[in-house]
N, C-alpha and C positions, 0 to 999 in steps of 0.2 A: 897371656899371649899364646900364639899358636907355635907349632914346631915346624912350620913351613916357610922356607925360603926368606924372601924379602920382608915378609910381615915380621917374622921373628927378628930380623936384623934391624928393622925400623924401631921396634920397641926397646931393643937393647940399646940403640943409639940415643933414644929419647928418655930412657929411665931417669937419669939424673935431673932432667928439666921438666919431667911430666907434671908433677904437682903445680908448679908455678905456671906452666903453660895452660892448665885448665882452670886456674884460679882457686884451687883448694886453699882454704884459710882465709880468703877475702870475705868480708861481711856480706857482700852482694850475692856471691856464689853460695856461700853457706846457708843464707836465708832461702835461696831458691831450692837448695837440696834438702832442706829440713823435712818436708813432707815425705820425701823418698826415704830418708833415713828412718823415720818413724815406721813406715810400712815394712822396711827390711827388718828392723829390730823385732817387730811383731811376728814375722815369719819364722825366725830362728829362735824365738825366746824359749829357753830351757832345753834346747836341743844340741845334740852332738852333730856338728856341721862341717860339711866339706865345701870349700870355696874353690872355684875354678878361675884361673887367670887373675890372681890377686894383685898383680902389678906392685905398686909401691906400698900396698897395705892400707890405703885410706878406708876402703869399705870394710876390711878386716877389722879395723879399729872400731868402726861404727857398729858392726855386728857383735863385737865382743861385749858391748854393754848389756846384752841380753842372752846371748848364746851360752850354753853350758860349756861347750868346748868348740874349737875350730881347728881344722887342718886346712891351712891356706896354701895353695899350690900355684906355681908359675914356672915357666921353662927358663926365664932369664935370671942368671945368677945376681946381677946388679939389682934387679927389682926385688928379688927375694931377700937380699941383704938389707935393702931399705925398709922392706916390710918387717923383718925381724927387729930392726932397730926401733921401729914405730911401736911395736907391741911388746917390747922386751920385758915390760913390768907384768905382763899377763901370763901366768903360769898355765892357763887353760888354752893357750894358742900355740900351735906349732906351724912354722912356715917351712915348706920344703920344695926342692926342685922336682918338677914332674911335668911331662908333656901331657897336655889336655886330651890328646887323642889316644893315649895308652894308659895314663895314670899308673904307670909301673912303679911299684914301691910304695903306693899309697894304701895304707891299711887303717882300719878303724871300724866301728859300728856306728854308722851315720844314719840318723833319722831326719836329716835335713841337708840340702845343698843350695848354693846360690852362685850366681856369676853376674857380675855387673858390667855391661857394655862390652860383652864378648861375643854374643850370638852373631852380631853383625859381621864378624871377622871370619866365621866358619864357612869354608867353601861349600856350596850346596851339595856337592857330591859326597862330602864327608859327614854331613849332618846325621844320617842314620847310624853310622858306626860310632860317632861321638856320643850320641845319646845312649846307645846300647852299653858303651863302656862306662859312662857316668852312672846309669841306672844299676849296672852290675856292681857298683861299689856301695849301693844304698840298701837299706833295709826295705822290706815291702811296706808300703804305705808312707814312705818318707815324703816330706814336703819339699818341693823344688821350686825355686824362684829364679827367673831370668828378667833382667831389666836391660833395655837398650834404647838407642836414640830413634826418634821419628825422623822422616826426611827433612833435610835443611839445605839452604842455599850454599852452593860451593863455588868459589871464584877460581879455583885451580882446575887441573885437567881431570876428566873422568872418562871412562870408557867401559864397555862390557867385554868380558872374556868369552871363550867358546861355550862355557856351561851356563852363562847368564849371570855370572857374578859381576857386581858393580866394582870396578877398580878405580881407586882414588889416589892421585899423586899427593904425597906428603913431603914436607921438608923439615929438617931439624936445624938447630943453630949450627952454624959452620957451612951450611949450604947443601949438605948431602940430601939427595932426593930419593924417595922410595915409593913404590907402588904397593898399595895394600887393598885387600878386599874389604868393602864397606857396604854390606847389603842392608836393605830396609824392608824387612818382611812385614806383610800385612797380618792382621789377626787370623785370616783364613790360612795363610802360609804357616803360621805357628801351629794352628790346630791340626792342619794336615800332617805336619812333621811329627807331631806327638801322638797321632792316632794309633791306637793299639798298645800304647805303653804308658799312658797317663789317664787319670780320672780326676774328676772334680776341677776341671780347668777354670780359671778365672782370669779374664783379660781386663786390664785397666789402662787408661791413658791419663797422664798428669793434666792438671787444669790448663797450663799454658802450652800444652801440646808439644812438649819437647822430648818426652820419653814415654815408653810403653813398659808394662810389667805383665808377666804371665806367671801364675802360680798354679801348681797341680800336685797331685799325689801319684807316686809310683804304683 
């Protein structure tokens, strides 16, 4: 999650119910996610890996099946506590509090990084500095993987802010409402954002058109 205002508040409020709300653990959702899990494991296999916005640690656990080590970061203490409990038996995984935009206190020799369903929440104006910060934590030639959702129908409120970010209204159990950034970048948007800092870019879309993945080397 980000360190910016209402978005951070929303994911802090939702942390305890997040896994159930997206269906993690249900046979239907797990079957749908299996191809994505396989791709992610391949990207981090044998690598010392930095994860951005780990949330409750679902994808941390997935990646741990093949990564040599993982430092999983998130800003929300509740989410980090849940992630730590999830991977408590894995000595090669460290979960720590860190703002994705500064990564202050994050140390290691990382030859891979990944983030699942986080890019869409980054304000357009903060993308360049976020990527510089992330790349600055990685070894030259590190493999980076981002995955996020393709456009979907939404029955709630949406609007655009002054810099062109799509703002989506979300509600948590109990009725509290939040507005969060939920952008849907095109392949061209991603390539443009990474121009000059990435090589060997590969963009892919899942068969049912629900998510995109981009991988590259720093």
